[in-house]
C-alpha positions in Angstrom: 113.6 225.0 8.4 111.4 225.6 5.4 108.1 227.1 6.5 106.8 228.0 3.0 104.1 226.3 1.0 104.9 222.5 1.0 102.0 221.4 -1.2 101.6 221.5 -5.0 98.7 223.9 -5.7 98.1 222.2 -9.0 97.4 218.9 -7.3 94.7 220.4 -5.1 91.6 221.8 -6.9 90.4 223.4 -3.7 93.7 225.3 -2.9 92.5 228.8 -3.9 89.1 228.6 -2.2 90.7 227.0 0.9 93.2 229.9 1.2 90.4 232.3 1.5 88.4 230.1 3.9 91.5 229.6 6.0 92.2 233.3 6.2 88.7 233.8 7.5 89.2 231.1 10.2 92.4 232.8 11.3 90.7 236.2 11.6 87.8 234.6 13.6 90.2 232.9 16.1 92.3 236.1 16.4 89.2 238.2 17.0 88.3 235.8 19.9 91.7 236.5 21.5 93.6 233.6 20.0 96.8 233.3 17.9 98.6 236.1 19.6 101.9 234.3 19.0 103.1 235.0 15.5 104.5 231.5 15.1 101.2 229.8 15.7 99.4 232.3 13.6 101.6 231.5 10.7 101.0 227.8 11.2 97.2 228.2 11.1 97.5 230.5 8.1 99.6 228.1 6.1 98.6 224.5 7.1 95.7 223.4 4.9 93.1 221.8 7.3 90.9 220.5 4.5 93.7 218.0 3.5 93.3 216.5 6.9 89.5 216.1 6.8 88.7 214.8 3.3 85.4 213.8 4.8 83.5 214.3 8.0 80.1 213.7 9.4 77.2 215.9 10.3 74.6 214.8 12.9 71.4 214.6 10.9 68.7 213.6 13.4 67.6 210.5 15.3 67.6 207.0 13.9 64.4 205.1 13.9 65.6 201.7 15.0 67.7 202.3 18.1 67.4 206.0 18.7 71.0 206.5 17.7 72.1 209.7 16.0 72.2 209.6 12.2 75.3 211.0 10.7 75.5 212.3 7.1 78.9 212.3 5.4 80.2 215.4 3.6 83.0 214.5 1.2 85.4 216.4 -1.0 84.6 214.2 -4.0 80.9 214.3 -3.7 79.2 214.7 -7.1 76.9 217.4 -5.8 78.7 220.8 -5.9 76.6 222.2 -3.1 77.7 219.4 -0.8 81.3 219.9 -1.8 80.9 223.6 -0.9 79.5 222.6 2.5 82.4 220.2 3.0 85.0 222.9 2.4 83.1 225.5 4.5 82.9 222.9 7.4 86.6 222.2 7.1 87.3 225.8 8.0 84.6 226.4 10.5 85.7 227.0 14.1 84.0 223.8 15.2 84.9 220.2 16.0 84.3 217.7 13.2 83.2 214.1 13.5 85.7 212.1 11.5 85.0 208.5 12.5 81.6 207.0 13.2 81.0 203.3 13.9 77.5 201.8 14.2 76.0 205.2 14.7 78.5 206.1 17.5 81.0 208.9 17.2 84.5 207.5 18.0 86.8 210.2 16.7 86.8 213.9 15.8 89.0 216.8 14.8 89.1 219.4 17.6 87.7 222.9 17.4 90.5 225.0 15.8 90.3 227.8 18.4 90.7 225.3 21.2 93.7 223.8 19.4 95.1 227.3 19.2 94.7 227.9 22.9 96.3 224.5 23.7 99.3 225.1 21.5 99.8 228.6 22.9 99.7 227.1 26.4 102.3 224.6 25.5 104.9 227.4 25.5 107.2 225.8 22.9 110.5 227.2 21.9 112.6 226.6 18.8 114.5 223.3 19.0 112.3 221.6 21.5 111.0 218.1 21.1 107.2 217.4 21.4 105.3 214.2 21.8 101.6 214.3 20.9 99.3 211.6 22.4 96.5 211.0 20.0 97.3 211.4 16.3 93.7 212.1 15.1 93.7 213.4 11.6 97.3 214.6 11.8 96.3 218.2 11.7 97.7 219.1 15.1 100.9 217.3 14.4 101.2 219.4 11.2 100.8 222.6 13.1 103.5 221.5 15.5 105.8 220.4 12.6 105.2 223.8 10.9 106.4 225.6 14.0 109.2 223.3 15.1 110.2 221.2 12.1 109.4 217.5 11.3 112.3 216.1 13.2 111.1 217.6 16.5 107.6 216.2 16.5 106.3 212.7 17.3 102.6 211.8 17.2 101.3 208.6 18.7 98.1 206.6 18.5 97.0 203.1 19.5 94.9 202.5 16.4 97.1 201.6 13.3 94.3 202.7 11.0 94.4 206.2 12.6 98.2 206.4 12.4 98.2 205.3 8.7 95.5 207.8 7.8 97.3 210.6 9.8 100.6 209.8 8.0 99.0 210.0 4.6 97.3 213.3 5.4 100.6 214.7 6.7 102.4 213.6 3.6 99.8 215.2 1.4 100.3 218.5 3.2 104.1 218.2 2.9 104.9 217.2 6.5 106.8 214.1 7.8 107.0 214.1 11.6 107.3 210.7 13.3 104.0 208.9 13.3 104.0 206.0 15.8 101.5 203.3 16.6 101.5 202.5 20.3 99.8 202.8 23.6 99.5 206.4 24.6 99.8 205.6 28.3 103.3 204.2 27.6 104.5 207.2 25.6 107.2 206.7 23.0 110.5 206.0 24.8 112.4 205.4 21.6 112.0 209.1 20.7 112.5 210.5 24.2 113.4 212.8 26.0 110.8 215.4 25.3 110.5 219.0 26.2 106.7 219.0 25.8 103.9 216.4 25.8 100.5 217.3 24.6 97.5 215.0 24.7 94.3 215.2 22.7 92.5 212.6 24.8 91.4 212.7 28.4 93.2 210.8 31.2 91.9 209.9 34.7 95.4 210.5 36.1 98.8 211.4 34.6 100.6 208.3 33.2 103.9 207.8 35.0 105.7 207.0 31.8 105.1 210.5 30.5 107.1 212.0 33.4 109.9 209.5 32.8 110.2 210.5 29.2 110.4 214.3 29.9 113.5 216.4 30.5 113.5 218.3 33.8 111.5 221.5 33.3 109.3 220.0 30.6 105.6 220.8 30.3 102.8 218.3 30.0 99.4 219.5 28.8 96.6 217.1 29.0 92.8 217.0 29.3 91.6 215.8 32.7 88.2 216.1 34.3 86.7 218.4 31.6 89.7 220.7 31.9 93.3 221.1 30.7 96.0 220.7 33.2 99.5 222.2 32.5 102.1 220.3 34.6 105.7 221.4 35.0 107.9 218.3 35.4 110.6 218.4 38.1 111.9 214.9 37.4 110.6 211.4 36.6 108.4 211.2 39.7 107.4 214.8 40.4 105.3 217.3 38.6 102.8 220.1 39.5 100.6 222.6 37.8 97.3 224.3 37.4 94.3 224.0 35.2 93.7 226.4 32.4 90.5 228.4 32.5 89.4 226.8 29.2 86.8 224.0 29.3 87.8 220.9 27.4 85.9 217.7 26.5 87.9 214.9 24.9 87.4 211.2 24.3 89.2 209.1 26.9 92.7 207.7 26.4 92.2 204.1 25.1 92.8 201.6 27.8 91.9 204.0 30.6 88.2 202.9 30.5 85.2 205.1 30.3 85.1 208.1 32.7 83.2 207.5 35.9 79.6 208.6 36.1 79.2 211.9 38.0 76.5 211.6 40.6 74.0 214.5 41.0 71.6 213.1 43.5 70.2 215.6 46.0 71.2 218.6 43.9 69.0 221.4 42.7 68.9 222.0 38.9 70.3 225.5 38.9 74.0 224.8 39.9 74.1 221.9 37.4 73.8 224.5 34.6 77.0 226.2 35.8 80.1 224.8 34.1 82.4 225.6 37.0 80.3 223.5 39.4 80.2 220.6 37.0 83.9 220.8 36.8 84.2 220.4 40.6 81.8 217.4 40.4 84.1 215.8 37.9 87.3 216.5 39.9 85.9 215.2 43.1 83.9 212.3 41.8 84.1 209.3 44.2 85.6 211.5 47.0 82.8 213.9 47.8 79.0 213.7 48.0 77.3 216.0 45.5 75.7 218.1 48.2 79.1 218.5 49.9 80.6 219.7 46.6 77.8 222.2 46.2 78.4 223.6 49.7 82.2 223.9 49.0 81.6 225.5 45.6 79.4 228.2 47.1 81.5 228.7 50.2 84.7 229.3 48.1 83.0 231.8 45.8 82.2 229.5 42.9 85.8 228.9 41.8 86.7 228.6 38.1 89.1 225.9 36.7 92.2 228.1 37.1 92.0 227.8 40.9 92.5 224.1 40.7 95.7 222.1 40.2 97.3 218.7 40.2 100.4 217.4 42.0 102.3 214.2 41.2 104.6 212.9 43.9 105.9 209.4 43.2 103.0 207.0 43.3 100.6 209.6 44.6 98.8 212.2 42.6 95.9 214.4 43.5 93.8 217.4 42.4 93.4 220.4 44.7 91.8 223.8 45.1 94.0 226.8 45.6 96.8 225.0 47.5 98.3 221.5 46.9 98.7 221.2 50.7 95.4 222.9 51.5 92.1 221.5 52.9 90.5 220.6 49.6 92.3 217.8 47.8 91.1 214.7 45.9 93.1 211.6 44.8 93.2 211.0 41.1 92.7 207.7 39.6 92.5 205.0 38.6 96.2 205.4 37.9 97.4 205.1 34.3 100.8 203.5 34.8 102.4 202.9 31.4 105.9 201.5 31.1 
């Protein structure tokens, strides 16, 4: 496949400055231990992120009327050259970018590039494999996948037709044409199945059954769940198992799955609540363990990190666990996201 420059430099007045900024971003991610795979490093070096975020929003304070955050837009076509420079610098900062704000509420963002790099590395793709991405976003992640695997191997899916149309336009501007599909993420995309990998950029309360059914045996599913990233190896349409990555991950919920349940903290001292590994346990065990019981377990087990937890799917049942899927510490996942 052609992995060279797919865009026309003459059509992009920011191309030269973006090249330098992108090189700096790649060096920063690599210095932090990311992009050890040459294929993903090449993708981050060559895919122009600024074409996928022609504008984004910066939080600028508190609103006077309702206490909502005020967001200021940075735009590539701003008349102010200083604001244009801030936009380009922000497009290549290792930070998430707010890309959609409605009535003062953030509803969509472009993920932090270093987190994207870690997720793509954890996906363990090989040439010729087919990937389904749940959550099209700006299209940037799909472009990275298409750069690595080729357009024909990548499908990106989102429920919002406005999001998919925008992602399709961004991808075309950058010279990529993977399949961009409007549909319910919980139902997957059966028309393009089977898949070797499924990667989600939205959080689920449990693993949609439809995803397993659209995977080849041995496929890998990587999805945010309970403020972590679970990597599930699929045995067949009804069975999968895997562990969480050590990396924290906070994503908006999959549409249709409802808001995440509130995490109770009553009876807890403030100090453990500052520890990310304890807050992860609270999220995993919400509704199945009292906060003080969770604290006792966490301390007794040596304050376990995310990598000691896993998820098992067996038919209609799925549960999270600590250390051993058949061990003493396990919590049902739900509510189930069924799909079809």
